[in-house]
All heavy atoms as a GROMACS GRO file, in nm:
protein
  570
    1MET      N    1  -6.748  -3.096  -0.568
    1MET     CA    2  -6.777  -3.058  -0.423
    1MET      C    3  -6.798  -2.923  -0.412
    1MET      O    4  -6.708  -2.841  -0.456
    1MET     CB    5  -6.656  -3.114  -0.337
    1MET     CG    6  -6.657  -3.069  -0.195
    1MET     SD    7  -6.527  -3.122  -0.083
    1MET     CE    8  -6.390  -3.173  -0.192
    2LYS      N    9  -6.900  -2.885  -0.337
    2LYS     CA   10  -6.919  -2.751  -0.300
    2LYS      C   11  -6.840  -2.710  -0.187
    2LYS      O   12  -6.844  -2.772  -0.083
    2LYS     CB   13  -7.078  -2.729  -0.276
    2LYS     CG   14  -7.167  -2.740  -0.387
    2LYS     CD   15  -7.301  -2.707  -0.339
    2LYS     CE   16  -7.410  -2.748  -0.432
    2LYS     NZ   17  -7.551  -2.719  -0.382
    3SER      N   18  -6.767  -2.606  -0.206
    3SER     CA   19  -6.679  -2.557  -0.101
    3SER      C   20  -6.764  -2.510   0.031
    3SER      O   21  -6.714  -2.543   0.141
    3SER     CB   22  -6.586  -2.451  -0.140
    3SER     OG   23  -6.661  -2.329  -0.185
    4ASP      N   24  -6.894  -2.465   0.000
    4ASP     CA   25  -6.964  -2.433   0.122
    4ASP      C   26  -7.010  -2.552   0.202
    4ASP      O   27  -7.004  -2.544   0.330
    4ASP     CB   28  -7.097  -2.368   0.057
    4ASP     CG   29  -7.065  -2.223   0.012
    4ASP    OD1   30  -6.961  -2.155   0.039
    4ASP    OD2   31  -7.170  -2.166  -0.051
    5ASP      N   32  -7.028  -2.662   0.142
    5ASP     CA   33  -7.059  -2.784   0.211
    5ASP      C   34  -6.949  -2.836   0.295
    5ASP      O   35  -6.949  -2.869   0.412
    5ASP     CB   36  -7.104  -2.902   0.120
    5ASP     CG   37  -7.224  -2.874   0.047
    5ASP    OD1   38  -7.310  -2.791   0.094
    5ASP    OD2   39  -7.257  -2.951  -0.058
    6LEU      N   40  -6.829  -2.826   0.240
    6LEU     CA   41  -6.714  -2.871   0.310
    6LEU      C   42  -6.674  -2.765   0.428
    6LEU      O   43  -6.648  -2.808   0.542
    6LEU     CB   44  -6.589  -2.870   0.206
    6LEU     CG   45  -6.453  -2.927   0.275
    6LEU    CD1   46  -6.479  -3.069   0.327
    6LEU    CD2   47  -6.341  -2.914   0.175
    7LEU      N   48  -6.687  -2.649   0.408
    7LEU     CA   49  -6.665  -2.547   0.504
    7LEU      C   50  -6.770  -2.568   0.626
    7LEU      O   51  -6.733  -2.548   0.744
    7LEU     CB   52  -6.682  -2.395   0.455
    7LEU     CG   53  -6.562  -2.352   0.370
    7LEU    CD1   54  -6.590  -2.221   0.301
    7LEU    CD2   55  -6.431  -2.353   0.442
    8THR      N   56  -6.890  -2.580   0.583
    8THR     CA   57  -7.006  -2.610   0.685
    8THR      C   58  -6.962  -2.738   0.772
    8THR      O   59  -6.968  -2.731   0.893
    8THR     CB   60  -7.125  -2.614   0.619
    8THR    OG1   61  -7.167  -2.498   0.549
    8THR    CG2   62  -7.235  -2.651   0.726
    9ALA      N   63  -6.922  -2.840   0.704
    9ALA     CA   64  -6.888  -2.957   0.776
    9ALA      C   65  -6.763  -2.939   0.868
    9ALA      O   66  -6.770  -2.983   0.987
    9ALA     CB   67  -6.860  -3.075   0.673
   10PHE      N   68  -6.668  -2.861   0.825
   10PHE     CA   69  -6.553  -2.832   0.911
   10PHE      C   70  -6.597  -2.745   1.034
   10PHE      O   71  -6.551  -2.772   1.148
   10PHE     CB   72  -6.437  -2.754   0.839
   10PHE     CG   73  -6.345  -2.854   0.777
   10PHE    CD1   74  -6.341  -2.871   0.642
   10PHE    CD2   75  -6.261  -2.910   0.844
   10PHE    CE1   76  -6.239  -2.959   0.583
   10PHE    CE2   77  -6.157  -2.996   0.808
   10PHE     CZ   78  -6.154  -3.019   0.658
   11LYS      N   79  -6.677  -2.651   1.004
   11LYS     CA   80  -6.726  -2.566   1.116
   11LYS      C   81  -6.809  -2.641   1.219
   11LYS      O   82  -6.800  -2.608   1.344
   11LYS     CB   83  -6.817  -2.442   1.053
   11LYS     CG   84  -6.737  -2.343   0.992
   11LYS     CD   85  -6.812  -2.232   0.938
   11LYS     CE   86  -6.735  -2.135   0.858
   11LYS     NZ   87  -6.824  -2.025   0.796
   12GLN      N   88  -6.880  -2.741   1.157
   12GLN     CA   89  -6.970  -2.816   1.270
   12GLN      C   90  -6.887  -2.928   1.320
   12GLN      O   91  -6.941  -3.011   1.409
   12GLN     CB   92  -7.086  -2.875   1.182
   12GLN     CG   93  -7.182  -2.775   1.136
   12GLN     CD   94  -7.294  -2.818   1.056
   12GLN    OE1   95  -7.302  -2.932   1.001
   12GLN    NE2   96  -7.396  -2.744   1.037
   13GLY      N   97  -6.766  -2.959   1.275
   13GLY     CA   98  -6.685  -3.068   1.328
   13GLY      C   99  -6.732  -3.199   1.291
   13GLY      O  100  -6.710  -3.305   1.349
   14ASP      N  101  -6.805  -3.208   1.187
   14ASP     CA  102  -6.866  -3.332   1.126
   14ASP      C  103  -6.761  -3.408   1.037
   14ASP      O  104  -6.763  -3.391   0.914
   14ASP     CB  105  -6.987  -3.297   1.059
   14ASP     CG  106  -7.072  -3.412   1.014
   14ASP    OD1  107  -7.025  -3.529   1.017
   14ASP    OD2  108  -7.190  -3.388   0.966
   15ARG      N  109  -6.676  -3.479   1.106
   15ARG     CA  110  -6.576  -3.555   1.034
   15ARG      C  111  -6.633  -3.660   0.933
   15ARG      O  112  -6.575  -3.689   0.828
   15ARG     CB  113  -6.484  -3.623   1.126
   15ARG     CG  114  -6.394  -3.534   1.203
   15ARG     CD  115  -6.294  -3.602   1.290
   15ARG     NE  116  -6.211  -3.508   1.354
   15ARG     CZ  117  -6.205  -3.505   1.485
   15ARG    NH1  118  -6.271  -3.598   1.555
   15ARG    NH2  119  -6.112  -3.428   1.539
   16ARG      N  120  -6.757  -3.725   0.968
   16ARG     CA  121  -6.811  -3.818   0.876
   16ARG      C  122  -6.855  -3.742   0.755
   16ARG      O  123  -6.829  -3.808   0.636
   16ARG     CB  124  -6.920  -3.885   0.948
   16ARG     CG  125  -6.991  -3.980   0.859
   16ARG     CD  126  -7.076  -4.086   0.927
   16ARG     NE  127  -6.992  -4.193   0.995
   16ARG     CZ  128  -6.945  -4.293   0.924
   16ARG    NH1  129  -6.954  -4.291   0.782
   16ARG    NH2  130  -6.875  -4.390   0.984
   17LYS      N  131  -6.915  -3.633   0.760
   17LYS     CA  132  -6.952  -3.555   0.638
   17LYS      C  133  -6.831  -3.521   0.557
   17LYS      O  134  -6.831  -3.524   0.432
   17LYS     CB  135  -7.029  -3.433   0.680
   17LYS     CG  136  -7.074  -3.351   0.562
   17LYS     CD  137  -7.183  -3.432   0.491
   17LYS     CE  138  -7.239  -3.331   0.377
   17LYS     NZ  139  -7.343  -3.409   0.292
   18ILE      N  140  -6.728  -3.461   0.624
   18ILE     CA  141  -6.601  -3.442   0.560
   18ILE      C  142  -6.546  -3.549   0.481
   18ILE      O  143  -6.516  -3.543   0.364
   18ILE     CB  144  -6.502  -3.378   0.651
   18ILE    CG1  145  -6.539  -3.255   0.726
   18ILE    CG2  146  -6.353  -3.356   0.587
   18ILE    CD1  147  -6.468  -3.200   0.847
   19MET      N  148  -6.545  -3.664   0.550
   19MET     CA  149  -6.494  -3.786   0.480
   19MET      C  150  -6.571  -3.818   0.360
   19MET      O  151  -6.518  -3.839   0.252
   19MET     CB  152  -6.508  -3.916   0.583
   19MET     CG  153  -6.454  -4.038   0.518
   19MET     SD  154  -6.530  -4.175   0.607
   19MET     CE  155  -6.704  -4.172   0.562
   20GLN      N  156  -6.706  -3.804   0.382
   20GLN     CA  157  -6.799  -3.841   0.259
   20GLN      C  158  -6.770  -3.740   0.140
   20GLN      O  159  -6.779  -3.783   0.026
   20GLN     CB  160  -6.944  -3.837   0.312
   20GLN     CG  161  -7.038  -3.896   0.204
   20GLN     CD  162  -7.009  -4.046   0.166
   20GLN    OE1  163  -7.001  -4.122   0.251
   20GLN    NE2  164  -6.988  -4.076   0.041
   21LEU      N  165  -6.762  -3.614   0.171
   21LEU     CA  166  -6.742  -3.524   0.068
   21LEU      C  167  -6.602  -3.546  -0.008
   21LEU      O  168  -6.602  -3.538  -0.129
   21LEU     CB  169  -6.737  -3.373   0.128
   21LEU     CG  170  -6.878  -3.318   0.178
   21LEU    CD1  171  -6.861  -3.198   0.256
   21LEU    CD2  172  -6.965  -3.296   0.055
   22TYR      N  173  -6.506  -3.559   0.071
   22TYR     CA  174  -6.374  -3.603   0.007
   22TYR      C  175  -6.385  -3.734  -0.081
   22TYR      O  176  -6.330  -3.742  -0.186
   22TYR     CB  177  -6.260  -3.613   0.106
   22TYR     CG  178  -6.214  -3.479   0.149
   22TYR    CD1  179  -6.183  -3.446   0.277
   22TYR    CD2  180  -6.156  -3.380   0.057
   22TYR    CE1  181  -6.130  -3.335   0.329
   22TYR    CE2  182  -6.114  -3.265   0.098
   22TYR     CZ  183  -6.106  -3.229   0.233
   22TYR     OH  184  -6.042  -3.119   0.268
   23TRP      N  185  -6.450  -3.834  -0.018
   23TRP     CA  186  -6.475  -3.953  -0.092
   23TRP      C  187  -6.543  -3.936  -0.219
   23TRP      O  188  -6.505  -3.981  -0.328
   23TRP     CB  189  -6.544  -4.059  -0.001
   23TRP     CG  190  -6.583  -4.177  -0.071
   23TRP    CD1  191  -6.714  -4.213  -0.115
   23TRP    CD2  192  -6.497  -4.289  -0.111
   23TRP    NE1  193  -6.709  -4.344  -0.181
   23TRP    CE2  194  -6.590  -4.388  -0.177
   23TRP    CE3  195  -6.368  -4.321  -0.091
   23TRP    CZ2  196  -6.546  -4.510  -0.221
   23TRP    CZ3  197  -6.318  -4.448  -0.141
   23TRP    CH2  198  -6.403  -4.535  -0.214
   24ASP      N  199  -6.657  -3.863  -0.215
   24ASP     CA  200  -6.738  -3.840  -0.343
   24ASP      C  201  -6.658  -3.759  -0.438
   24ASP      O  202  -6.656  -3.794  -0.557
   24ASP     CB  203  -6.866  -3.756  -0.305
   24ASP     CG  204  -6.959  -3.833  -0.218
   24ASP    OD1  205  -6.944  -3.955  -0.212
   24ASP    OD2  206  -7.056  -3.769  -0.161
   25GLN      N  207  -6.574  -3.675  -0.393
   25GLN     CA  208  -6.499  -3.594  -0.497
   25GLN      C  209  -6.387  -3.679  -0.558
   25GLN      O  210  -6.359  -3.677  -0.675
   25GLN     CB  211  -6.436  -3.476  -0.419
   25GLN     CG  212  -6.369  -3.376  -0.520
   25GLN     CD  213  -6.449  -3.309  -0.626
   25GLN    OE1  214  -6.566  -3.286  -0.596
   25GLN    NE2  215  -6.397  -3.280  -0.747
   26GLY      N  216  -6.325  -3.762  -0.462
   26GLY     CA  217  -6.234  -3.862  -0.509
   26GLY      C  218  -6.280  -3.957  -0.628
   26GLY      O  219  -6.211  -3.969  -0.732
   27VAL      N  220  -6.390  -4.004  -0.596
   27VAL     CA  221  -6.464  -4.097  -0.702
   27VAL      C  222  -6.492  -4.028  -0.819
   27VAL      O  223  -6.461  -4.070  -0.935
   27VAL     CB  224  -6.591  -4.157  -0.631
   27VAL    CG1  225  -6.667  -4.236  -0.734
   27VAL    CG2  226  -6.551  -4.258  -0.519
   28GLU      N  227  -6.531  -3.902  -0.810
   28GLU     CA  228  -6.579  -3.817  -0.923
   28GLU      C  229  -6.444  -3.788  -1.018
   28GLU      O  230  -6.452  -3.806  -1.136
   28GLU     CB  231  -6.638  -3.686  -0.881
   28GLU     CG  232  -6.680  -3.604  -0.996
   28GLU     CD  233  -6.762  -3.470  -0.952
   28GLU    OE1  234  -6.840  -3.490  -0.856
   28GLU    OE2  235  -6.727  -3.367  -0.995
   29GLN      N  236  -6.337  -3.755  -0.946
   29GLN     CA  237  -6.219  -3.729  -1.026
   29GLN      C  238  -6.164  -3.851  -1.086
   29GLN      O  239  -6.110  -3.850  -1.196
   29GLN     CB  240  -6.107  -3.668  -0.920
   29GLN     CG  241  -6.152  -3.530  -0.876
   29GLN     CD  242  -6.151  -3.427  -0.989
   29GLN    OE1  243  -6.074  -3.417  -1.074
   29GLN    NE2  244  -6.260  -3.342  -0.982
   30LEU      N  245  -6.164  -3.964  -1.018
   30LEU     CA  246  -6.120  -4.091  -1.083
   30LEU      C  247  -6.212  -4.116  -1.201
   30LEU      O  248  -6.155  -4.159  -1.309
   30LEU     CB  249  -6.130  -4.206  -0.983
   30LEU     CG  250  -6.027  -4.196  -0.866
   30LEU    CD1  251  -6.061  -4.310  -0.760
   30LEU    CD2  252  -5.885  -4.197  -0.923
   31ALA      N  253  -6.333  -4.105  -1.195
   31ALA     CA  254  -6.426  -4.143  -1.307
   31ALA      C  255  -6.400  -4.045  -1.425
   31ALA      O  256  -6.421  -4.078  -1.543
   31ALA     CB  257  -6.576  -4.115  -1.256
   32ALA      N  258  -6.349  -3.920  -1.394
   32ALA     CA  259  -6.315  -3.835  -1.497
   32ALA      C  260  -6.179  -3.860  -1.557
   32ALA      O  261  -6.139  -3.783  -1.661
   32ALA     CB  262  -6.319  -3.688  -1.448
   33GLY      N  263  -6.111  -3.958  -1.496
   33GLY     CA  264  -5.982  -3.999  -1.552
   33GLY      C  265  -5.865  -3.920  -1.490
   33GLY      O  266  -5.747  -3.941  -1.539
   34ASP      N  267  -5.892  -3.848  -1.381
   34ASP     CA  268  -5.776  -3.783  -1.307
   34ASP      C  269  -5.737  -3.856  -1.198
   34ASP      O  270  -5.786  -3.815  -1.084
   34ASP     CB  271  -5.818  -3.631  -1.281
   34ASP     CG  272  -5.705  -3.540  -1.247
   34ASP    OD1  273  -5.603  -3.592  -1.202
   34ASP    OD2  274  -5.721  -3.418  -1.238
   35GLU      N  275  -5.646  -3.949  -1.207
   35GLU     CA  276  -5.601  -4.031  -1.094
   35GLU      C  277  -5.530  -3.956  -0.982
   35GLU      O  278  -5.558  -3.992  -0.874
   35GLU     CB  279  -5.512  -4.141  -1.149
   35GLU     CG  280  -5.500  -4.242  -1.052
   35GLU     CD  281  -5.437  -4.378  -1.101
   35GLU    OE1  282  -5.485  -4.428  -1.202
   35GLU    OE2  283  -5.345  -4.430  -1.029
   36ASP      N  284  -5.450  -3.856  -1.026
   36ASP     CA  285  -5.379  -3.781  -0.919
   36ASP      C  286  -5.483  -3.706  -0.834
   36ASP      O  287  -5.469  -3.710  -0.719
   36ASP     CB  288  -5.287  -3.693  -0.985
   36ASP     CG  289  -5.152  -3.762  -1.042
   36ASP    OD1  290  -5.130  -3.870  -0.999
   36ASP    OD2  291  -5.085  -3.709  -1.132
   37ALA      N  292  -5.563  -3.633  -0.890
   37ALA     CA  293  -5.663  -3.557  -0.814
   37ALA      C  294  -5.762  -3.649  -0.736
   37ALA      O  295  -5.793  -3.631  -0.615
   37ALA     CB  296  -5.746  -3.468  -0.907
   38GLY      N  297  -5.808  -3.759  -0.801
   38GLY     CA  298  -5.880  -3.872  -0.738
   38GLY      C  299  -5.815  -3.910  -0.603
   38GLY      O  300  -5.874  -3.924  -0.500
   39CYS      N  301  -5.693  -3.953  -0.621
   39CYS     CA  302  -5.621  -4.006  -0.507
   39CYS      C  303  -5.594  -3.902  -0.411
   39CYS      O  304  -5.593  -3.929  -0.282
   39CYS     CB  305  -5.491  -4.077  -0.542
   39CYS     SG  306  -5.525  -4.232  -0.645
   40PHE      N  307  -5.571  -3.773  -0.446
   40PHE     CA  308  -5.549  -3.666  -0.354
   40PHE      C  309  -5.670  -3.654  -0.248
   40PHE      O  310  -5.663  -3.648  -0.129
   40PHE     CB  311  -5.531  -3.537  -0.422
   40PHE     CG  312  -5.538  -3.410  -0.330
   40PHE    CD1  313  -5.423  -3.373  -0.271
   40PHE    CD2  314  -5.654  -3.339  -0.325
   40PHE    CE1  315  -5.425  -3.266  -0.193
   40PHE    CE2  316  -5.650  -3.230  -0.237
   40PHE     CZ  317  -5.540  -3.192  -0.180
   41TYR      N  318  -5.796  -3.657  -0.308
   41TYR     CA  319  -5.927  -3.644  -0.228
   41TYR      C  320  -5.943  -3.775  -0.151
   41TYR      O  321  -5.982  -3.777  -0.036
   41TYR     CB  322  -6.036  -3.627  -0.321
   41TYR     CG  323  -6.032  -3.482  -0.365
   41TYR    CD1  324  -6.010  -3.461  -0.501
   41TYR    CD2  325  -6.066  -3.369  -0.284
   41TYR    CE1  326  -6.001  -3.319  -0.552
   41TYR    CE2  327  -6.057  -3.243  -0.328
   41TYR     CZ  328  -6.037  -3.219  -0.468
   41TYR     OH  329  -6.041  -3.092  -0.512
   42LEU      N  330  -5.908  -3.894  -0.200
   42LEU     CA  331  -5.923  -4.016  -0.130
   42LEU      C  332  -5.824  -4.031  -0.008
   42LEU      O  333  -5.864  -4.076   0.079
   42LEU     CB  334  -5.890  -4.137  -0.224
   42LEU     CG  335  -6.010  -4.171  -0.329
   42LEU    CD1  336  -5.966  -4.294  -0.407
   42LEU    CD2  337  -6.140  -4.177  -0.271
   43VAL      N  338  -5.720  -3.965  -0.016
   43VAL     CA  339  -5.620  -3.966   0.092
   43VAL      C  340  -5.684  -3.889   0.208
   43VAL      O  341  -5.680  -3.929   0.326
   43VAL     CB  342  -5.475  -3.927   0.053
   43VAL    CG1  343  -5.398  -3.881   0.185
   43VAL    CG2  344  -5.408  -4.017  -0.024
   44HIS      N  345  -5.740  -3.772   0.177
   44HIS     CA  346  -5.808  -3.698   0.261
   44HIS      C  347  -5.917  -3.758   0.317
   44HIS      O  348  -5.946  -3.768   0.451
   44HIS     CB  349  -5.856  -3.556   0.209
   44HIS     CG  350  -5.741  -3.466   0.185
   44HIS    ND1  351  -5.648  -3.481   0.087
   44HIS    CD2  352  -5.717  -3.345   0.252
   44HIS    CE1  353  -5.554  -3.376   0.103
   44HIS    NE2  354  -5.598  -3.296   0.199
   45ALA      N  355  -5.996  -3.831   0.248
   45ALA     CA  356  -6.116  -3.915   0.295
   45ALA      C  357  -6.068  -4.017   0.386
   45ALA      O  358  -6.136  -4.042   0.494
   45ALA     CB  359  -6.194  -3.979   0.175
   46TYR      N  360  -5.950  -4.083   0.352
   46TYR     CA  361  -5.896  -4.191   0.433
   46TYR      C  362  -5.863  -4.147   0.570
   46TYR      O  363  -5.886  -4.213   0.676
   46TYR     CB  364  -5.771  -4.250   0.366
   46TYR     CG  365  -5.711  -4.375   0.425
   46TYR    CD1  366  -5.781  -4.483   0.462
   46TYR    CD2  367  -5.569  -4.376   0.430
   46TYR    CE1  368  -5.723  -4.588   0.528
   46TYR    CE2  369  -5.512  -4.478   0.478
   46TYR     CZ  370  -5.583  -4.587   0.525
   46TYR     OH  371  -5.522  -4.697   0.582
   47VAL      N  372  -5.788  -4.032   0.579
   47VAL     CA  373  -5.749  -3.966   0.710
   47VAL      C  374  -5.880  -3.960   0.799
   47VAL      O  375  -5.879  -3.993   0.922
   47VAL     CB  376  -5.670  -3.838   0.686
   47VAL    CG1  377  -5.658  -3.775   0.824
   47VAL    CG2  378  -5.542  -3.860   0.629
   48PHE      N  379  -5.972  -3.889   0.750
   48PHE     CA  380  -6.093  -3.864   0.822
   48PHE      C  381  -6.175  -3.999   0.868
   48PHE      O  382  -6.212  -4.004   0.971
   48PHE     CB  383  -6.194  -3.769   0.761
   48PHE     CG  384  -6.143  -3.625   0.766
   48PHE    CD1  385  -6.068  -3.560   0.657
   48PHE    CD2  386  -6.163  -3.545   0.875
   48PHE    CE1  387  -6.018  -3.446   0.679
   48PHE    CE2  388  -6.114  -3.416   0.893
   48PHE     CZ  389  -6.044  -3.368   0.796
   49ALA      N  390  -6.165  -4.103   0.775
   49ALA     CA  391  -6.222  -4.215   0.808
   49ALA      C  392  -6.147  -4.291   0.916
   49ALA      O  393  -6.204  -4.348   1.008
   49ALA     CB  394  -6.227  -4.313   0.670
   50LEU      N  395  -6.018  -4.284   0.916
   50LEU     CA  396  -5.944  -4.328   1.021
   50LEU      C  397  -5.962  -4.269   1.157
   50LEU      O  398  -5.984  -4.323   1.260
   50LEU     CB  399  -5.795  -4.332   0.991
   50LEU     CG  400  -5.737  -4.414   0.881
   50LEU    CD1  401  -5.596  -4.391   0.845
   50LEU    CD2  402  -5.758  -4.564   0.922
   51GLU      N  403  -5.974  -4.136   1.155
   51GLU     CA  404  -6.001  -4.053   1.276
   51GLU      C  405  -6.140  -4.098   1.336
   51GLU      O  406  -6.162  -4.093   1.459
   51GLU     CB  407  -5.996  -3.898   1.239
   51GLU     CG  408  -5.865  -3.866   1.227
   51GLU     CD  409  -5.858  -3.708   1.206
   51GLU    OE1  410  -5.966  -3.645   1.188
   51GLU    OE2  411  -5.754  -3.642   1.202
   52GLU      N  412  -6.231  -4.124   1.251
   52GLU     CA  413  -6.372  -4.164   1.300
   52GLU      C  414  -6.384  -4.308   1.316
   52GLU      O  415  -6.486  -4.341   1.383
   52GLU     CB  416  -6.479  -4.112   1.180
   52GLU     CG  417  -6.504  -3.974   1.182
   52GLU     CD  418  -6.561  -3.918   1.314
   52GLU    OE1  419  -6.676  -3.963   1.350
   52GLU    OE2  420  -6.490  -3.848   1.377
   53GLY      N  421  -6.291  -4.386   1.289
   53GLY     CA  422  -6.302  -4.531   1.308
   53GLY      C  423  -6.404  -4.597   1.209
   53GLY      O  424  -6.483  -4.694   1.245
   54ALA      N  425  -6.423  -4.517   1.090
   54ALA     CA  426  -6.528  -4.566   1.005
   54ALA      C  427  -6.492  -4.680   0.930
   54ALA      O  428  -6.367  -4.713   0.887
   54ALA     CB  429  -6.564  -4.448   0.903
   55ALA      N  430  -6.584  -4.771   0.906
   55ALA     CA  431  -6.562  -4.894   0.824
   55ALA      C  432  -6.514  -4.858   0.681
   55ALA      O  433  -6.446  -4.934   0.627
   55ALA     CB  434  -6.688  -4.975   0.815
   56GLU      N  435  -6.543  -4.745   0.630
   56GLU     CA  436  -6.504  -4.709   0.504
   56GLU      C  437  -6.364  -4.697   0.481
   56GLU      O  438  -6.303  -4.681   0.376
   56GLU     CB  439  -6.574  -4.571   0.447
   56GLU     CG  440  -6.720  -4.580   0.444
   56GLU     CD  441  -6.802  -4.542   0.563
   56GLU    OE1  442  -6.744  -4.549   0.678
   56GLU    OE2  443  -6.924  -4.518   0.562
   57ALA      N  444  -6.283  -4.679   0.598
   57ALA     CA  445  -6.139  -4.666   0.586
   57ALA      C  446  -6.081  -4.792   0.509
   57ALA      O  447  -5.984  -4.761   0.431
   57ALA     CB  448  -6.082  -4.646   0.723
   58GLU      N  449  -6.129  -4.900   0.543
   58GLU     CA  450  -6.061  -5.013   0.475
   58GLU      C  451  -6.099  -5.016   0.321
   58GLU      O  452  -6.007  -5.048   0.241
   58GLU     CB  453  -6.114  -5.144   0.534
   58GLU     CG  454  -6.050  -5.275   0.465
   58GLU     CD  455  -5.905  -5.278   0.474
   58GLU    OE1  456  -5.839  -5.219   0.565
   58GLU    OE2  457  -5.839  -5.339   0.382
   59ILE      N  458  -6.220  -4.974   0.283
   59ILE     CA  459  -6.252  -4.953   0.143
   59ILE      C  460  -6.164  -4.866   0.066
   59ILE      O  461  -6.114  -4.888  -0.038
   59ILE     CB  462  -6.396  -4.926   0.130
   59ILE    CG1  463  -6.490  -5.033   0.187
   59ILE    CG2  464  -6.432  -4.891  -0.019
   59ILE    CD1  465  -6.621  -4.987   0.210
   60ILE      N  466  -6.139  -4.745   0.137
   60ILE     CA  467  -6.062  -4.636   0.084
   60ILE      C  468  -5.907  -4.681   0.078
   60ILE      O  469  -5.850  -4.673  -0.031
   60ILE     CB  470  -6.079  -4.511   0.163
   60ILE    CG1  471  -6.213  -4.452   0.156
   60ILE    CG2  472  -5.963  -4.408   0.115
   60ILE    CD1  473  -6.248  -4.340   0.266
   61ARG      N  474  -5.864  -4.761   0.177
   61ARG     CA  475  -5.722  -4.804   0.175
   61ARG      C  476  -5.708  -4.906   0.057
   61ARG      O  477  -5.608  -4.887  -0.018
   61ARG     CB  478  -5.694  -4.879   0.298
   61ARG     CG  479  -5.538  -4.900   0.316
   61ARG     CD  480  -5.519  -5.004   0.435
   61ARG     NE  481  -5.566  -5.130   0.420
   61ARG     CZ  482  -5.514  -5.234   0.337
   61ARG    NH1  483  -5.414  -5.206   0.258
   61ARG    NH2  484  -5.561  -5.349   0.322
   62ARG      N  485  -5.792  -4.986   0.034
   62ARG     CA  486  -5.790  -5.089  -0.086
   62ARG      C  487  -5.790  -5.004  -0.210
   62ARG      O  488  -5.715  -5.047  -0.293
   62ARG     CB  489  -5.912  -5.180  -0.078
   62ARG     CG  490  -5.881  -5.296   0.026
   62ARG     CD  491  -5.974  -5.402   0.007
   62ARG     NE  492  -6.106  -5.355   0.002
   62ARG     CZ  493  -6.202  -5.388   0.095
   62ARG    NH1  494  -6.164  -5.466   0.201
   62ARG    NH2  495  -6.332  -5.340   0.096
   63GLU      N  496  -5.868  -4.903  -0.224
   63GLU     CA  497  -5.870  -4.837  -0.350
   63GLU      C  498  -5.736  -4.766  -0.365
   63GLU      O  499  -5.686  -4.761  -0.477
   63GLU     CB  500  -5.977  -4.732  -0.352
   63GLU     CG  501  -6.003  -4.656  -0.482
   63GLU     CD  502  -6.037  -4.740  -0.594
   63GLU    OE1  503  -6.112  -4.849  -0.573
   63GLU    OE2  504  -6.003  -4.708  -0.709
   64LEU      N  505  -5.685  -4.703  -0.265
   64LEU     CA  506  -5.542  -4.636  -0.284
   64LEU      C  507  -5.435  -4.743  -0.307
   64LEU      O  508  -5.344  -4.707  -0.390
   64LEU     CB  509  -5.519  -4.559  -0.150
   64LEU     CG  510  -5.605  -4.430  -0.123
   64LEU    CD1  511  -5.583  -4.383   0.020
   64LEU    CD2  512  -5.563  -4.318  -0.216
   65LYS      N  513  -5.448  -4.848  -0.247
   65LYS     CA  514  -5.341  -4.952  -0.269
   65LYS      C  515  -5.354  -4.999  -0.409
   65LYS      O  516  -5.251  -5.021  -0.467
   65LYS     CB  517  -5.369  -5.073  -0.173
   65LYS     CG  518  -5.252  -5.178  -0.170
   65LYS     CD  519  -5.269  -5.275  -0.075
   65LYS     CE  520  -5.145  -5.366  -0.082
   65LYS     NZ  521  -5.125  -5.452   0.040
   66LYS      N  522  -5.465  -5.021  -0.463
   66LYS     CA  523  -5.478  -5.062  -0.607
   66LYS      C  524  -5.430  -4.963  -0.707
   66LYS      O  525  -5.367  -5.005  -0.799
   66LYS     CB  526  -5.640  -5.085  -0.628
   66LYS     CG  527  -5.675  -5.127  -0.768
   66LYS     CD  528  -5.821  -5.151  -0.788
   66LYS     CE  529  -5.897  -5.014  -0.815
   66LYS     NZ  530  -6.045  -5.038  -0.844
   67ARG      N  531  -5.413  -4.852  -0.665
   67ARG     CA  532  -5.373  -4.740  -0.748
   67ARG      C  533  -5.230  -4.709  -0.714
   67ARG      O  534  -5.173  -4.608  -0.752
   67ARG     CB  535  -5.453  -4.620  -0.743
   67ARG     CG  536  -5.587  -4.653  -0.802
   67ARG     CD  537  -5.689  -4.523  -0.782
   67ARG     NE  538  -5.820  -4.560  -0.834
   67ARG     CZ  539  -5.847  -4.566  -0.969
   67ARG    NH1  540  -5.766  -4.544  -1.052
   67ARG    NH2  541  -5.974  -4.608  -0.998
   68GLY      N  542  -5.157  -4.780  -0.619
   68GLY     CA  543  -5.007  -4.770  -0.597
   68GLY      C  544  -4.994  -4.650  -0.505
   68GLY      O  545  -4.876  -4.605  -0.488
   69ARG      N  546  -5.085  -4.619  -0.433
   69ARG     CA  547  -5.076  -4.499  -0.326
   69ARG      C  548  -5.063  -4.544  -0.185
   69ARG      O  549  -5.050  -4.452  -0.103
   69ARG     CB  550  -5.184  -4.395  -0.349
   69ARG     CG  551  -5.220  -4.357  -0.493
   69ARG     CD  552  -5.113  -4.287  -0.561
   69ARG     NE  553  -5.127  -4.276  -0.691
   69ARG     CZ  554  -5.148  -4.146  -0.752
   69ARG    NH1  555  -5.158  -4.052  -0.694
   69ARG    NH2  556  -5.162  -4.150  -0.886
   70GLU      N  557  -5.074  -4.667  -0.165
   70GLU     CA  558  -5.068  -4.718  -0.016
   70GLU      C  559  -4.992  -4.844  -0.027
   70GLU      O  560  -5.011  -4.923  -0.117
   70GLU     CB  561  -5.211  -4.727   0.032
   70GLU     CG  562  -5.221  -4.822   0.147
   70GLU     CD  563  -5.174  -4.766   0.277
   70GLU    OE1  564  -5.189  -4.651   0.309
   70GLU    OE2  565  -5.103  -4.842   0.350
   71ALA      N  566  -4.885  -4.864   0.066
   71ALA     CA  567  -4.807  -4.989   0.062
   71ALA      C  568  -4.873  -5.099   0.128
   71ALA      O  569  -4.960  -5.086   0.204
   71ALA     CB  570  -4.678  -4.936   0.121
   0.00000   0.00000   0.00000
């Protein structure tokens, strides 16, 4: 994830973009085999998805649950 992209999204208040950036980074970290980092980013994506009422929230929640990070 480019920090500039994330900073821009925060400055613009674009929660959907923030969610997507965190989601993408989480998926990338999981693919690289770093479950802790991947779940760290997915939790952030989940928070922003919940704030936005995004349908992706359920997908992210299932992924976190599958990895033992959500009860």
